[in-house]
C-alpha positions in Angstrom: -190.9 206.3 -134.5 -190.4 209.7 -133.1 -186.8 210.6 -132.5 -187.8 210.2 -128.7 -189.1 207.1 -128.9 -186.1 205.8 -130.9 -183.9 206.8 -128.1 -185.4 205.5 -125.4 -185.8 202.2 -127.1 -182.1 202.3 -127.8 -181.6 202.8 -124.3 -184.3 200.1 -123.3 -182.4 197.8 -125.4 -178.8 198.8 -124.2 -180.0 198.4 -120.8 -181.5 194.9 -121.4 -178.0 193.9 -123.1 -176.3 194.9 -119.9 -178.3 192.7 -117.8 -177.4 189.8 -119.8 -173.9 191.3 -120.2 -173.1 191.1 -116.4 -174.5 187.9 -116.3 -172.0 186.4 -118.3 -169.6 188.5 -116.7 -170.3 186.4 -113.8 -169.9 183.6 -115.4 -166.7 184.1 -117.9 -165.3 187.5 -116.1 -164.4 191.1 -117.0 -163.2 190.7 -120.4 -167.4 190.2 -121.4 -167.6 193.7 -119.7 -165.0 195.2 -121.9 -166.4 193.5 -125.5 -170.0 194.8 -123.9 -168.4 198.2 -123.1 -166.4 198.3 -126.9 -170.0 197.8 -128.6 -171.7 200.8 -126.6 -168.6 202.8 -127.8 -169.2 201.8 -131.0 -173.1 202.4 -131.1 -172.4 205.8 -129.1 -169.5 207.1 -131.4 -171.4 206.3 -134.8 -174.5 208.7 -134.0 -173.5 210.8 -131.4 -173.5 214.7 -133.1 -170.1 215.3 -131.4 -168.6 212.8 -133.5 -170.8 210.8 -135.8 -168.6 208.5 -137.3 -171.4 207.8 -139.4 -170.4 210.9 -141.5 -166.9 210.5 -141.4 -166.1 207.8 -143.8 -164.9 205.1 -141.7 -168.5 204.6 -139.8 -168.7 202.0 -142.3 -165.7 200.2 -141.1 -167.0 200.4 -137.2 -170.2 198.5 -138.0 -167.9 195.6 -139.5 -166.5 195.8 -136.0 -169.4 196.0 -134.1 -171.6 193.4 -136.1 -168.6 191.1 -137.0 -165.5 191.2 -134.8 -166.8 191.5 -131.5 -169.9 189.3 -131.9 -168.0 186.3 -133.6 -165.4 186.9 -131.7 -166.6 187.2 -128.3 -168.6 184.0 -128.6 -165.6 182.0 -129.5 -164.2 183.1 -126.7 -167.2 182.7 -124.5 -166.8 178.8 -125.6 -162.9 178.4 -125.8 -161.4 181.0 -123.8 -159.7 182.1 -126.3 -158.9 184.6 -129.2 -157.2 183.2 -132.0 -156.6 183.9 -135.7 -159.3 181.5 -137.1 -162.3 183.4 -134.9 -161.0 186.6 -136.9 -160.9 185.5 -140.3 -164.4 183.9 -139.8 -165.5 187.4 -138.3 -164.3 189.3 -141.3 -166.8 188.0 -144.0 -169.8 188.4 -141.7 -168.7 191.9 -141.0 -168.1 192.6 -144.1 -171.6 191.5 -145.4 -173.2 193.7 -142.8 -171.1 196.5 -143.8 -172.2 196.4 -147.3 -175.6 196.5 -146.5 -175.2 199.8 -145.0 -172.8 200.5 -148.1 -175.7 199.7 -150.8 -178.3 202.1 -149.2 -176.2 204.9 -148.6 -176.5 205.1 -152.6 -179.7 206.1 -152.8 -179.1 208.6 -149.8 -175.8 210.2 -151.4 -177.4 213.3 -152.4 -179.1 214.0 -149.4 -176.1 213.0 -147.1 -174.0 215.2 -149.2 -176.9 218.2 -148.9 -176.7 217.5 -145.0 -172.6 217.4 -144.4 -172.8 213.4 -143.7 -169.7 212.1 -145.4 -170.2 208.6 -146.0 -167.7 206.2 -148.4 -170.2 206.6 -150.9 -170.5 210.4 -151.1 -166.5 210.3 -150.6 -166.1 207.8 -153.5 -168.4 208.8 -155.9 -170.6 206.0 -157.4 -167.6 204.1 -159.8 -165.0 203.6 -157.3 -168.3 202.6 -154.5 -168.8 200.1 -157.0 -165.4 199.2 -157.2 -164.9 199.1 -153.2 -168.3 197.0 -152.8 -166.9 194.3 -155.0 -163.5 194.5 -153.4 -165.3 194.0 -149.9 -166.7 190.8 -151.2 -163.5 189.9 -152.9 -161.8 190.0 -149.0 -164.6 188.0 -147.9 -164.2 185.2 -150.3 -160.4 185.5 -149.3 -160.8 185.1 -145.6 -163.5 182.0 -146.1 -160.7 180.7 -148.7 -158.1 181.0 -146.2 -160.0 178.9 -143.3 -160.4 176.1 -145.9 -156.6 176.3 -146.4 -156.2 175.7 -142.7 -158.3 172.9 -142.6 -160.3 175.0 -140.2 -163.6 175.0 -142.3 -164.6 171.9 -145.1 -163.6 172.7 -148.4 -167.4 173.0 -149.7 -167.3 176.4 -147.8 -165.0 178.0 -150.5 -167.8 176.5 -153.4 -170.6 178.6 -151.1 -168.4 181.4 -150.8 -167.8 181.5 -154.4 -171.3 181.5 -155.2 -171.8 184.3 -152.8 -168.7 186.3 -154.6 -170.7 186.1 -157.7 -173.7 187.3 -156.1 -172.0 190.3 -154.9 -170.5 191.1 -158.5 -174.1 190.8 -159.8 -175.3 193.4 -157.1 -172.7 195.5 -157.7 -174.4 196.7 -161.1 -177.1 198.3 -159.2 -174.5 200.8 -157.9 -174.0 203.7 -161.0 -175.2 206.7 -162.1 -177.8 205.8 -165.4 -178.8 202.6 -162.5 -182.8 202.8 -162.7 -184.4 202.7 -159.4 -186.0 199.3 -159.1 -182.7 198.1 -160.1 -180.8 199.4 -157.4 -183.9 198.1 -155.0 -182.9 195.0 -156.1 -179.1 195.0 -155.5 -180.2 196.0 -152.1 -182.2 193.1 -151.6 -179.6 191.1 -153.1 -177.0 192.5 -150.6 -179.3 191.5 -147.9 -180.2 188.0 -149.3 -176.4 187.4 -149.3 -175.5 188.2 -145.8 -178.0 185.6 -144.5 -176.8 183.0 -147.1 -173.4 183.8 -146.1 -173.8 183.7 -142.6 -176.0 180.7 -142.6 -173.3 179.1 -144.6 -170.5 179.6 -142.4 -172.5 178.5 -139.4 -173.0 175.4 -140.7 -169.6 174.7 -142.2 -168.5 175.7 -138.3 -170.4 172.9 -137.1 -169.0 170.6 -139.4 -165.8 171.5 -139.1 -165.8 169.9 -135.4 
């Protein structure tokens, strides 16, 4: 797609989401609009040349909010009418797993990004620290799920599944390094995408069985 086509498609998607959001606002109230505006603001600030959070070393965390905290907590609020700790804890791993897809995809782009002044976290940290950060984020996602299990908010077997995802994340982290070949990195990228999908399904099923 050309830049113009991408720009046009972006506005079309925002328009479609806004129509659906307004319909929900009529049913649930103005908080829906606030959540929608927060999402639009992050989307704009992430890429807008004047701000470009994507190149400031914080875009990754805003992505976690946009694809984890906002949709998960927003969906929970739509169904329950409250924001609570349980909603936040289940949103954290969802957001982290999406964030890690961006994180590991920054690895092959790091030299081009640095040359163009796009200082992503991978560029700022370097590959060794980026690999450590990747693993620590998987640990944070695992800790959030274990906390939910300890609170009896999710069944015990959720922690077992989360441990398997954590192990997969540590294996995928091996694809981040100076001496790593492109096929190995590609495999790690694919594994990261797969872990996000499996993890999200795990939490979805666990949430169903928790009630």
